[in-house]
C-alpha positions in Angstrom: -55.0 -85.2 10.3 -56.0 -82.2 12.4 -54.5 -83.8 15.5 -51.2 -84.4 13.6 -51.0 -80.7 12.7 -51.8 -79.6 16.2 -49.0 -81.9 17.4 -46.7 -80.5 14.8 -47.2 -76.9 16.1 -48.0 -77.4 19.7 -45.7 -80.2 20.8 -42.6 -78.9 22.5 -43.9 -75.4 21.9 -41.5 -73.8 24.5 -38.5 -75.3 22.8 -39.7 -74.2 19.4 -40.3 -70.6 20.6 -36.8 -70.5 22.1 -35.4 -71.8 18.9 -37.2 -69.1 16.9 -36.0 -66.4 19.3 -32.5 -67.7 19.1 -32.6 -67.7 15.3 -33.8 -64.0 15.2 -31.1 -63.0 17.7 -28.4 -64.9 15.7 -29.6 -63.2 12.5 -29.4 -59.7 14.1 -25.9 -60.5 15.4 -24.7 -61.6 12.1 -26.1 -58.7 10.2 -24.8 -56.2 12.9 -21.3 -57.6 12.7 -21.1 -57.7 9.0 -22.7 -54.3 8.4 -22.8 -52.3 11.7 -24.0 -48.8 12.3 -21.0 -46.4 12.3 -20.5 -42.7 13.1 -18.4 -40.2 11.1 -17.9 -36.4 10.9 -17.7 -34.4 7.7 -16.4 -30.9 7.2 -19.1 -29.0 5.2 -18.9 -25.4 3.9 -22.0 -23.3 4.6 -23.6 -21.3 1.9 -25.0 -17.9 3.1 -28.5 -17.1 1.6 -30.7 -14.0 1.5 -28.0 -11.5 2.1 -30.3 -8.9 0.6 -32.4 -9.1 3.8 -29.5 -7.3 5.5 -28.1 -5.0 2.8 -31.7 -3.7 2.1 -31.6 -2.4 5.7 -28.2 -0.8 5.3 -26.5 -3.5 7.2 -23.4 -5.7 6.5 -22.3 -9.0 8.1 -19.0 -10.6 8.7 -18.5 -14.3 9.5 -16.6 -14.8 12.7 -14.1 -17.5 13.6 -14.4 -19.3 10.3 -17.8 -20.6 11.5 -19.0 -20.9 7.9 -17.4 -24.3 7.8 -19.1 -26.8 10.1 -18.3 -30.4 11.2 -21.4 -32.5 10.7 -21.6 -35.9 12.6 -23.8 -38.5 11.0 -24.6 -42.2 11.4 -25.3 -45.0 8.9 -24.5 -48.5 8.1 -20.9 -49.1 7.3 -21.6 -50.1 3.7 -23.3 -46.6 3.3 -21.0 -44.4 5.4 -17.9 -45.7 3.6 -19.3 -44.2 0.4 -20.0 -40.8 1.8 -17.9 -37.6 1.4 -18.4 -33.9 2.3 -19.8 -33.4 -1.2 -22.8 -35.5 -0.2 -24.0 -32.8 2.3 -25.3 -29.3 1.7 -25.3 -26.7 4.5 -27.2 -23.4 4.1 -27.7 -20.4 6.4 -30.6 -18.1 5.7 -29.7 -14.6 6.9 -33.4 -13.7 7.1 -33.6 -16.1 10.1 -30.7 -14.5 12.0 -31.1 -14.8 15.8 -30.0 -12.2 18.3 -28.3 -10.3 15.4 -25.4 -12.7 15.9 -26.2 -16.3 14.9 -27.7 -17.8 11.7 -29.1 -21.3 12.0 -27.7 -23.8 9.6 -29.9 -26.3 7.7 -28.2 -29.5 6.6 -29.4 -31.6 3.6 -28.2 -35.1 2.8 -27.8 -35.3 -1.0 -27.2 -39.1 -1.2 -28.7 -42.0 0.7 -31.0 -39.6 2.5 -33.2 -42.4 3.9 -30.2 -44.3 5.2 -28.2 -41.5 6.9 -29.1 -39.9 10.2 -27.7 -36.4 11.0 -26.9 -35.7 14.7 -29.4 -33.7 16.7 -26.9 -30.9 17.3 -28.0 -27.4 16.2 -25.5 -25.7 14.0 -25.0 -21.9 13.7 -22.8 -19.5 11.7 -21.6 -16.7 14.0 -21.7 -13.3 12.4 -21.1 -9.7 13.3 -23.7 -7.3 11.9 -22.7 -3.7 11.5 -24.1 -0.5 9.9 -23.0 0.4 6.4 -20.6 3.3 5.8 -19.4 5.0 2.7 -16.2 7.2 2.6 -13.9 8.8 0.1 -10.1 8.5 0.4 -7.4 10.4 -1.4 -5.1 7.9 -3.2 -1.4 8.4 -2.2 0.7 7.7 -5.2 4.1 6.3 -4.0 7.2 4.9 -5.6 9.3 1.9 -4.8 12.9 1.6 -5.7 15.4 4.2 -7.0 15.7 5.6 -10.5 18.9 5.0 -12.6 22.1 6.8 -11.5 22.0 10.4 -12.6 18.2 10.6 -12.5 15.6 11.9 -10.1 11.8 11.7 -9.6 9.6 14.6 -10.6 5.8 14.8 -10.1 4.1 11.5 -9.0 0.3 11.3 -9.5 -2.6 8.9 -9.6 -5.5 8.9 -12.0 -8.1 8.9 -10.6 -6.9 10.5 -7.4 -9.9 9.5 -5.2 -11.6 6.2 -4.4 -15.0 5.7 -2.8 -15.3 2.8 -0.4 -18.5 1.2 1.0 -18.9 -1.6 3.4 -19.2 -2.5 7.1 -18.7 0.6 9.3 -15.9 -0.9 11.4 -13.9 -2.0 8.4 -14.3 1.3 6.5 -13.4 3.3 9.6 -10.2 1.2 10.1 -8.8 2.5 6.8 -6.2 5.2 7.5 -4.7 5.5 4.0 -5.0 4.2 0.5 -1.8 3.7 -1.5 -0.8 3.0 -5.1 2.8 1.9 -5.4 4.8 2.3 -8.6 8.2 0.6 -9.1 10.7 3.1 -10.6 13.8 1.0 -10.1 16.5 2.1 -12.6 14.1 4.2 -14.5 15.5 6.9 -16.9 12.3 8.2 -18.3 8.6 8.7 -17.3 7.0 5.5 -15.9 3.3 4.8 -16.1 1.6 1.7 -14.9 -1.8 0.5 -13.7 -1.5 -0.7 -10.2 -3.8 -2.2 -7.5 -4.7 -0.2 -4.5 -3.6 -1.0 -1.0 -5.7 -0.2 2.0 -3.8 0.3 5.2 -4.8 0.9 8.9 -3.0 3.3 11.2 -0.3 0.7 11.9 0.5 0.3 8.3 -1.1 -3.1 8.1 -3.2 -4.3 5.2 -7.0 -4.0 5.7 -9.1 -7.0 4.5 -11.2 -5.7 1.7 -13.2 -8.9 1.1 -16.5 -7.3 2.3 -15.9 -3.9 0.8 -17.2 -2.3 -2.4 -14.8 0.2 -4.1 -15.3 2.6 -7.0 -12.0 1.4 -8.6 -9.8 -1.6 -7.9 -6.7 -0.2 -9.7 -5.4 3.2 -10.9 -2.9 4.6 -13.4 0.2 5.9 -11.6 2.7 8.0 -13.4 6.1 9.4 -12.3 8.2 11.9 -14.1 11.9 11.0 -14.3 14.4 13.7 -15.1 18.2 13.8 -15.6 20.1 15.5 -12.7 23.1 17.7 -12.4 25.1 19.3 -9.6 25.5 23.1 -10.0 27.3 25.6 -7.8 25.6 28.6 -6.1 27.1 32.0 -6.4 26.0 34.9 -4.1 26.1 38.6 -5.0 25.3 41.3 -2.4 24.7 45.0 -2.2 25.2 47.7 0.5 27.8 47.8 3.3 27.7 46.5 6.9 26.8 48.9 9.7 29.5 51.1 11.2 32.1 49.2 13.2 31.5 45.9 11.5 33.7 44.4 8.8 32.4 41.8 6.3 34.3 38.5 6.6 32.4 36.4 4.0 29.1 35.8 2.2 28.6 32.1 1.4 25.7 29.9 0.4 24.9 26.7 2.3 24.9 24.4 0.6 27.4 25.7 -1.9 25.9 23.5 -4.7 22.6 21.6 -5.2 21.3 18.9 -7.5 18.8 20.1 -10.1 16.7 18.1 -12.6 15.3 18.7 -16.0 15.7 17.8 -19.6 19.3 16.8 -20.5 19.5 19.5 -23.1 18.4 22.3 -20.7 20.8 21.0 -18.0 23.8 21.1 -20.4 23.2 24.9 -20.8 23.1 25.5 -17.0 26.5 26.2 -15.4 25.4 27.6 -12.1 22.8 29.5 -10.0 23.4 33.1 -9.1 21.6 34.8 -6.2 21.3 38.5 -7.2 22.6 41.4 -5.1 19.0 42.6 -4.5 18.4 39.5 -2.4 21.3 40.2 0.0 21.4 43.8 1.4 24.3 44.1 3.9 23.1 47.4 5.2 20.2 45.6 6.9 22.5 43.1 8.6 23.9 44.1 12.0 25.5 40.8 13.0 26.6 37.5 11.6 23.5 35.7 10.4 21.8 33.9 7.6 19.2 34.8 5.0 16.8 32.1 3.6 16.6 32.6 -0.2 14.2 30.8 -2.5 16.3 29.9 -5.5 13.5 28.5 -7.7 12.9 31.9 -9.3 16.5 32.0 -10.3 16.4 28.8 -12.2 15.6 28.5 -16.0 12.1 27.3 -17.0 11.8 23.5 -16.9 14.5 23.1 -14.3 13.9 22.6 -10.6 15.7 21.3 -7.5 15.9 17.5 -7.5 14.9 17.6 -3.8 11.9 19.9 -3.1 13.5 20.5 0.4 16.4 22.3 -1.3 14.2 25.0 -3.0 15.5 27.3 -0.3 19.2 27.8 0.6 20.9 29.8 3.4 23.1 32.8 2.6 25.5 33.1 5.5 26.9 36.6 6.1 29.8 36.5 8.5 30.9 39.8 10.2 34.1 40.4 12.1 33.8 39.5 15.8 32.4 36.1 15.1 33.9 33.1 13.4 32.7 30.4 11.1 34.2 26.9 11.1 33.6 23.9 8.9 33.1 20.6 10.7 32.8 17.1 9.5 30.2 15.5 11.8 30.2 11.7 11.6 26.8 10.3 10.5 27.3 7.6 13.1 26.5 10.4 15.6 23.0 10.9 14.0 19.9 9.2 15.2 17.2 8.2 12.7 13.8 9.1 14.3 10.3 7.9 13.4 11.4 5.2 11.0 8.7 2.5 10.5 9.6 -0.8 12.1 9.3 -2.4 8.7 12.4 -0.6 7.4 16.0 0.0 8.2 18.1 3.1 7.3 21.6 3.9 6.5 23.3 7.2 5.6 24.8 7.9 2.2 28.1 9.0 3.6 30.4 8.7 6.6 30.0 12.4 7.6 28.1 15.6 6.9 29.8 19.0 6.4 28.4 21.8 8.5 29.5 25.5 8.8 28.9 26.6 12.3 29.1 30.3 13.3 29.4 31.8 16.7 31.8 33.3 19.2 35.4 32.4 18.7 35.7 30.6 22.1 32.5 28.5 21.5 33.5 27.6 17.9 37.1 26.7 18.8 35.8 24.5 21.7 33.7 22.4 19.4 34.8 18.9 18.3 33.0 17.3 15.4 33.3 13.8 17.0 31.3 15.0 20.0 28.5 16.7 18.1 25.2 14.6 17.9 22.0 15.1 16.0 19.1 13.4 14.3 17.0 13.1 11.1 13.3 12.6 10.9 12.1 9.7 8.7 8.4 10.2 9.3 6.3 9.1 6.3 9.4 8.0 4.3 9.2 4.8 2.3 11.7 2.5 0.7 14.3 4.3 -1.5 16.8 7.1 -1.3 15.9 10.4 0.3 17.5 13.8 1.1 16.6 14.5 4.8 17.2 17.5 7.0 19.7 17.2 9.8 19.1 18.7 13.2 22.3 19.1 15.4 22.3 19.3 19.1 24.1 22.7 19.6 23.6 25.8 21.7 21.0 28.2 20.4 23.6 31.0 20.0 25.6 28.9 17.5 24.4 29.5 14.0 23.9 26.4 11.9 22.7 26.6 8.3 20.1 24.3 6.8 21.8 20.9 6.6 20.8 17.8 4.7 22.2 14.4 4.0 21.3 11.3 2.0 19.3 8.6 3.8 18.7 5.2 2.1 15.8 3.2 3.4 15.3 -0.5 2.8 13.1 -3.3 4.1 14.3 -5.2 7.2 
């Protein structure tokens, strides 16, 4: 019996061992083909932890190059890997373990099939920029968008509150050049008040990313007064007489009329503006010239110029020996300077009327079509504006204060 058992196990032992080895190899091949090891990458967002370790030291961090999303390469049997998704992985970066003040190591956790999934040996990091903290205050610039209804103009525009405190990374806070609150006044015919979000702009007028900033307010109440307007003529009275040998030719105001604004009832009572004789003393004038007169003191209470730039007008006194001539300078000859590249501008009319004064030969030699000039659009936003016109003429030719309408719109 014992011999038979020995023969059973030991007879043809080499062949039997080869058969066993072949069976094991065949089993491995079958299982490998039917459920092989495969590799796959998953996009996993990184959760930043222990931010207080930086903020407590007066520091802020900014993630660079979207490095807070990583591609994790793993291996597992096909039957397992086909069931996996990005949600089956957790990636965390502990800011208290920051290296070289620029990289935070990432720890990856497999949430499902942890014992059957192998994560690649690659080290993952979140690239960060660490900066000092900074706090600054900015005056809020209340601005308007659009144009009020025809026959109306804007009065005072204000923001409440008027100041915002900003805290955050020093480089971001330092990049803020202005803080704006824009109010839409399109077709308005009465006061407009609205709560609007603040816009933070850099020196190029581009929006500043405020994701990592803390602000004292996110929005403010902006209000804009809207008044009815009316064009009224300007009358000039004068006192005294010109010096001996000079003869008075004319005393005129430039412009001869201006737009004023106020309550409709008050405007209906106003028929014109009179500059009193005490403001123009001819005995003190020895040659043709102009006098700048502030007309606001000659306006009734509650009424003011629709354009603050027209609070002063020029009184032109023309004496014999010199001539004054009215010219229609085409607005096509005017250059719009310092207009932001985001906008385009057009003039409200085809020409501007200007009264030029000088020697007869110089004035008679002028041609309106050949006169050039410019307007300055610095700081102007979208809408209709009254702007000053600067003409390119000789210094000895008198030109009164000159304005025209400029309409600015987006490109």
